C-alpha positions as CSV (number, residue, x, y, z in Angstrom):
1,M,10.1,64.8,103.8
2,S,6.7,66.2,102.7
3,I,4.2,64.0,100.9
4,A,3.2,65.1,97.5
5,P,-0.5,66.1,97.4
6,R,-2.9,64.0,95.4
7,P,-4.3,65.8,92.3
8,D,-7.8,65.4,93.5
9,Q,-7.1,67.1,96.9
10,T,-8.3,70.6,97.4
11,W,-6.3,73.2,99.3
12,P,-8.2,72.8,102.5
13,D,-7.7,69.0,102.3
14,R,-4.0,69.4,101.9
15,L,-3.9,71.8,104.9
16,G,-5.7,69.3,107.1
17,E,-3.4,66.5,106.1
18,N,-0.3,68.6,107.0
19,R,-1.8,69.4,110.3
20,R,-2.5,65.7,111.0
21,Q,1.1,64.9,110.1
22,D,2.4,67.7,112.5
23,V,0.2,66.4,115.3
24,T,1.4,62.8,114.7
25,A,5.0,64.0,114.7
26,T,4.5,66.0,117.9
27,I,2.8,63.0,119.6
28,S,5.7,60.8,118.6
29,R,8.2,63.3,119.8
30,L,6.4,63.7,123.1
31,R,6.1,59.9,123.5
32,A,9.8,59.6,123.0
33,E,10.5,62.4,125.5
34,L,8.1,60.8,128.0
35,E,9.8,57.4,127.5
36,A,13.2,59.0,128.0
37,Q,12.0,60.7,131.2
38,Q,10.5,57.5,132.5
39,Q,13.8,55.7,131.7
40,F,15.7,58.4,133.6
41,I,13.3,58.1,136.5
42,R,13.8,54.3,136.6
43,E,17.5,54.8,136.5
44,Q,17.4,57.4,139.2
45,S,15.1,55.2,141.3
46,A,17.5,52.3,140.9
47,A,20.4,54.5,141.9
48,L,18.5,55.8,144.9
49,A,17.5,52.3,146.0
50,H,21.2,51.3,145.6
51,S,22.3,54.3,147.6
52,R,19.7,53.6,150.3
53,K,20.9,50.0,150.5
54,I,24.5,51.2,150.9
55,F,23.4,53.8,153.5
56,D,21.4,51.2,155.4
57,R,24.4,48.8,155.4
58,A,26.8,51.5,156.4
59,S,24.4,52.7,159.2
60,E,24.0,49.1,160.4
61,A,27.8,48.6,160.4
62,A,28.4,51.8,162.2
63,R,25.3,51.3,164.3
64,I,24.0,54.8,163.4
65,G,20.3,55.6,163.1
66,V,18.3,58.7,162.1
67,W,15.5,60.0,164.3
68,E,13.0,62.9,164.2
69,C,10.6,64.3,166.8
70,D,7.7,66.6,166.0
71,L,7.6,69.2,168.7
72,A,3.9,69.8,168.4
73,D,2.8,66.3,169.6
74,E,6.3,64.7,170.3
75,A,5.6,62.1,167.6
76,L,8.8,60.1,166.9
77,T,10.1,58.7,163.7
78,W,13.0,56.3,163.8
79,T,15.0,54.3,161.3
80,D,15.5,50.6,161.9
81,Q,19.0,51.2,163.5
82,V,17.5,53.3,166.3
83,Y,15.0,50.5,167.1
84,D,18.0,48.1,167.2
85,L,19.9,50.4,169.6
86,F,17.1,50.2,172.1
87,D,16.4,46.5,171.5
88,I,12.8,47.4,170.4
89,P,11.2,45.5,167.5
90,R,11.4,47.4,164.3
91,G,8.3,49.4,163.5
92,A,6.9,49.1,167.0
93,P,4.8,52.1,168.2
94,L,6.9,54.8,169.8
95,D,5.9,56.7,172.9
96,R,8.5,59.3,173.9
97,Q,7.6,59.4,177.6
98,N,8.0,55.7,177.8
99,L,11.3,55.7,175.9
100,L,12.7,58.3,178.3
101,T,12.6,55.6,181.1
102,F,15.4,53.8,179.2
103,Y,17.9,56.5,180.1
104,T,19.8,56.4,183.4
105,P,18.9,59.3,185.7
106,E,22.0,61.3,185.1
107,S,21.8,60.9,181.3
108,L,18.1,61.8,181.4
109,R,18.9,65.0,183.4
110,L,21.5,66.0,180.8
111,L,19.2,65.1,177.9
112,H,16.4,67.3,179.3
113,E,18.8,70.2,180.0
114,R,20.5,70.2,176.5
115,R,17.4,69.5,174.5
116,G,15.5,72.3,176.3
117,R,18.4,74.7,175.7
118,A,18.7,73.8,172.0
119,I,15.0,74.4,171.4
120,A,15.1,77.7,173.2
121,E,18.1,78.8,171.3
122,R,17.0,77.3,167.9
123,G,20.2,75.4,167.8
124,G,21.4,71.9,168.4
125,F,23.3,69.7,170.8
126,S,25.3,66.5,171.2
127,L,25.3,64.1,174.1
128,D,26.8,60.7,175.1
129,A,24.0,59.1,177.1
130,E,23.7,55.8,178.9
131,I,20.6,53.7,178.4
132,I,19.3,50.3,179.6
133,T,17.7,48.7,176.6
134,A,14.5,46.7,176.5
135,K,16.6,43.6,177.0
136,G,18.4,45.0,180.0
137,R,21.7,45.8,178.2
138,H,23.7,48.8,179.3
139,R,24.6,50.8,176.3
140,W,26.1,54.2,175.5
141,I,24.6,56.2,172.6
142,R,25.8,59.4,171.0
143,I,22.9,61.7,170.3
144,T,23.3,64.6,167.8
145,A,20.3,66.9,167.3
146,T,19.4,69.9,165.2
147,V,16.2,72.1,165.7
148,E,14.3,72.9,162.6
149,C,12.2,76.1,162.5
150,E,9.4,77.5,160.4
151,N,8.7,81.2,160.5
152,G,11.1,81.5,163.4
153,A,9.3,78.9,165.6
154,P,10.8,75.5,166.4
155,V,8.7,72.8,164.9
156,R,10.8,69.6,164.9
157,I,14.1,68.3,166.2
158,F,16.0,65.6,164.3
159,G,19.5,64.0,164.2
160,M,21.3,60.7,164.7
161,K,21.9,58.2,167.4
162,Q,25.0,56.0,167.4
163,D,26.1,53.1,169.5
164,V,29.4,54.2,171.1
165,T,29.6,51.6,173.9
166,E,32.9,50.1,172.8
167,E,34.4,53.6,172.4
168,K,33.2,54.5,175.9
169,I,34.7,51.3,177.4
170,L,38.0,51.9,175.6
171,S,38.0,55.6,176.7
172,D,37.3,54.6,180.4
173,R,40.1,52.0,180.3
174,L,42.6,54.5,178.9
175,R,41.5,57.1,181.5
176,H,41.9,54.5,184.2
177,L,45.4,53.6,183.0
178,A,46.2,57.3,183.1
179,E,44.8,58.0,186.5
180,F,45.2,54.8,188.5
181,D,48.1,52.5,189.5
182,V,47.8,49.3,187.6
183,M,49.1,47.1,190.3
184,T,47.1,48.3,193.3
185,G,44.1,50.0,191.7
186,L,44.7,53.1,193.8
187,A,45.0,56.6,192.3
188,N,48.5,57.2,190.9
189,R,50.9,60.1,191.5
190,T,49.5,62.2,188.6
191,T,46.0,62.0,190.0
192,F,47.3,62.7,193.5
193,Q,49.1,65.8,192.3
194,A,46.0,67.0,190.5
195,H,43.9,66.7,193.7
196,L,46.7,68.3,195.8
197,E,46.9,71.3,193.5
198,T,43.2,72.2,194.1
199,L,44.4,73.4,197.5
200,G,46.0,76.5,195.9
201,K,43.5,77.3,193.2
202,D,41.1,79.4,195.4
203,E,42.6,80.5,198.6
204,A,39.4,82.4,199.6
205,A,37.4,79.2,199.5
206,P,37.5,76.6,202.4
207,A,40.3,74.1,202.1
208,P,39.1,71.0,200.1
209,F,40.7,68.6,202.6
210,S,41.9,68.7,206.2
211,A,45.3,66.9,206.2
212,L,47.9,65.2,204.0
213,L,49.2,61.8,205.2
214,L,52.4,60.4,203.6
215,I,52.9,56.7,204.3
216,D,56.0,54.6,203.8
217,L,56.2,50.8,204.3
218,D,58.7,49.7,206.8
219,G,60.4,46.4,206.0
220,F,59.1,46.1,202.5
221,K,62.6,46.5,200.9
222,Q,63.9,43.5,202.9
223,I,60.9,41.3,201.8
224,N,61.3,42.4,198.2
225,D,65.0,41.7,198.1
226,Q,64.9,38.4,199.9
227,F,61.8,36.8,198.4
228,G,61.6,38.5,195.0
229,H,59.4,41.1,193.2
230,A,56.4,38.7,192.8
231,L,55.9,38.4,196.6
232,G,56.8,42.1,197.0
233,D,54.0,43.0,194.6
234,E,51.6,40.9,196.7
235,C,52.6,42.8,199.8
236,L,52.0,46.1,198.0
237,K,48.5,45.0,196.9
238,E,47.7,43.9,200.4
239,A,48.9,47.1,201.9
240,A,46.9,49.1,199.3
241,Q,43.7,47.1,200.2
242,R,44.2,47.7,203.9
243,L,44.7,51.4,203.3
244,Q,41.5,51.6,201.2
245,T,39.6,49.9,204.1
246,V,40.9,52.1,206.8
247,C,40.6,55.3,204.7
248,A,37.3,54.5,203.0
249,S,35.9,57.9,203.7
250,A,39.1,59.8,202.6
251,R,39.1,62.2,199.7
252,L,41.9,60.2,198.0
253,V,44.1,57.3,198.6
254,A,47.1,57.1,196.2
255,R,50.2,55.1,195.5
256,I,52.8,57.8,194.7
257,G,56.0,55.7,194.5
258,G,57.4,52.2,194.9
259,D,56.2,51.6,198.5
260,E,55.0,55.1,199.1
261,F,51.4,56.1,199.6
262,A,49.5,59.3,200.2
263,V,46.1,60.0,201.7
264,L,44.1,63.2,201.5
265,L,41.5,63.4,204.3
266,D,38.2,65.2,203.9
267,A,37.8,68.7,205.2
268,G,36.3,69.3,208.7
269,L,38.2,66.5,210.6
270,S,39.5,67.4,214.0
271,D,43.2,66.9,215.0
272,R,42.2,63.8,217.0
273,A,40.2,62.3,214.1
274,V,43.2,62.7,211.8
275,E,45.6,61.1,214.4
276,M,43.1,58.2,214.9
277,T,43.2,57.6,211.2
278,A,47.0,57.4,211.3
279,E,46.8,55.1,214.2
280,R,44.5,52.8,212.4
281,I,46.8,52.8,209.3
282,V,49.8,51.8,211.4
283,A,47.8,49.1,213.1
284,A,46.4,47.7,209.9
285,I,49.7,47.5,208.0
286,R,51.3,45.9,211.1
287,Q,49.1,42.8,210.8
288,P,51.0,39.8,209.3
289,I,50.5,39.0,205.6
290,Q,49.8,35.3,205.0
291,R,50.9,33.8,201.7
292,S,50.9,30.0,201.5
293,L,53.1,28.7,204.3
294,W,54.8,32.1,204.7
295,S,53.9,34.9,207.0
296,F,55.4,38.4,206.5
297,K,55.3,41.5,208.6
298,M,55.7,45.1,207.6
299,G,55.2,48.3,209.3
300,A,54.1,51.8,208.3
301,S,55.6,55.2,209.1
302,V,53.1,58.0,208.6
303,G,53.8,61.8,208.3
304,I,50.9,64.2,208.9
305,A,50.6,67.7,207.7
306,R,47.5,69.7,208.7
307,I,46.2,72.3,206.3
308,G,47.9,75.4,207.6
309,T,49.2,76.5,204.3
310,R,47.7,76.7,200.8
311,Q,51.1,76.3,199.2
312,V,51.2,72.7,197.7
313,S,54.9,72.3,197.8
314,E,55.1,73.6,201.4
315,L,52.4,71.2,202.5
316,F,54.1,68.2,200.9
317,T,57.4,69.3,202.5
318,Q,55.8,69.4,205.9
319,A,54.3,65.9,205.5
320,D,57.7,64.7,204.3
321,A,59.4,66.1,207.3
322,A,56.9,64.5,209.6
323,L,57.4,61.2,207.8
324,Y,61.2,61.5,208.3
325,A,60.5,62.2,212.0
326,A,58.4,59.0,212.2
327,K,61.3,57.1,210.6
328,A,63.8,58.6,213.0
329,G,61.5,57.9,215.9
330,G,61.7,54.1,215.4
331,R,59.3,53.5,212.5
332,D,55.9,51.8,212.7
333,T,54.4,55.0,214.1
334,F,53.2,58.4,213.0
335,R,54.2,62.0,213.6
336,V,52.3,65.3,213.1
337,F,54.4,68.1,211.6
338,T,55.8,70.8,213.8
339,S,58.1,73.5,212.7
340,D,61.1,72.2,214.6
341,M,61.1,69.1,212.5
342,M,62.6,71.0,209.6
343,N,65.8,71.4,211.5
344,A,66.3,67.6,211.6
345,V,65.6,66.9,207.9
346,P,68.7,66.2,205.8
347,P,69.1,68.3,202.7
348,P,67.6,66.8,199.6
349,V,69.6,64.7,197.2
350,V,69.3,65.8,193.5
351,L,69.3,63.0,191.1
352,P,71.0,63.2,187.7
353,T,67.6,63.7,186.0
354,G,67.1,66.8,188.1
355,Q,64.4,65.3,190.2
356,E,64.6,65.7,193.9
357,R,64.9,62.6,195.9
358,R,62.6,62.2,198.9
359,R,64.2,63.7,202.0
360,F,63.7,60.6,204.1
361,R,65.1,58.2,201.5
362,S,68.5,57.8,203.2
363,A,66.8,57.1,206.5
364,R,64.5,54.6,205.0
365,A,67.3,52.6,203.4
366,S,69.2,52.4,206.7
């Protein structure tokens, strides 16, 4: 609404008054806009602070921190969670060369390798690394990194570090259950088969081992039937421990069945060295097992197949035939495979499941 001019005002006076009114209105409008903007900024700041608080809490709960490294001088910037991962006081000065000493040698090697490749390729990397913190704790951290470039040149690298120690422990436990026999701690049949199959992967390369030994415990069935499974399990554990001791330098010692074991001996052993290993196995298993007031004796029959073939099934069949020969020869002894042994091996018995029963099973049960 315009203000009526006073009768005594001249035209220039009235023009000046209108201008002052316009300026006042503009100032009022600008003040209102400024106040609205300031209110918006306050609201955004509050929302940002709230989001930061949520992020910090989530990062702390997930044990994830953010880090950045300036490639020009290797200056580091860490969030509080990264300090916590290394058990370093928050805000303490960071020296990258000193911090690298927290990594185990293998993890440090992988970190150098992948970081260098990422910088060279202007890319990124991820790595699960093992560290020993400032307080001496062993911890696994997952590092993710991205290289940032300016004008095509890498200038900084940044990413996240997360505590994955519990995940690593669980993964190791699951892998152990998948690869090792729970009762004896030896490799299981799956792991044995995987090692055995390396024989046929590259026939042009030297054989990865020198001999396969199959071992069957003599007298175990009688102990297990007469004294129960608990004592039978103790006998299996003791036999496994003795095998590990005798074959400490072997490529693999595995439990592949109830009372059946297998040993893969390293490459380069002579015939006599292989036979001496079998002799020590028989002698070790023959020693009495003491449990409370009871003393038990078992024996070991051992079949040996030297690496003359790169066919896995053929090698196993040869060791199986030699084991049958050791059983037929009186048990508690070993035999080295010879081609004439195949004539004495009974035909395999096929189970309802389609699996082939071990050739010597009928001899063992007798």
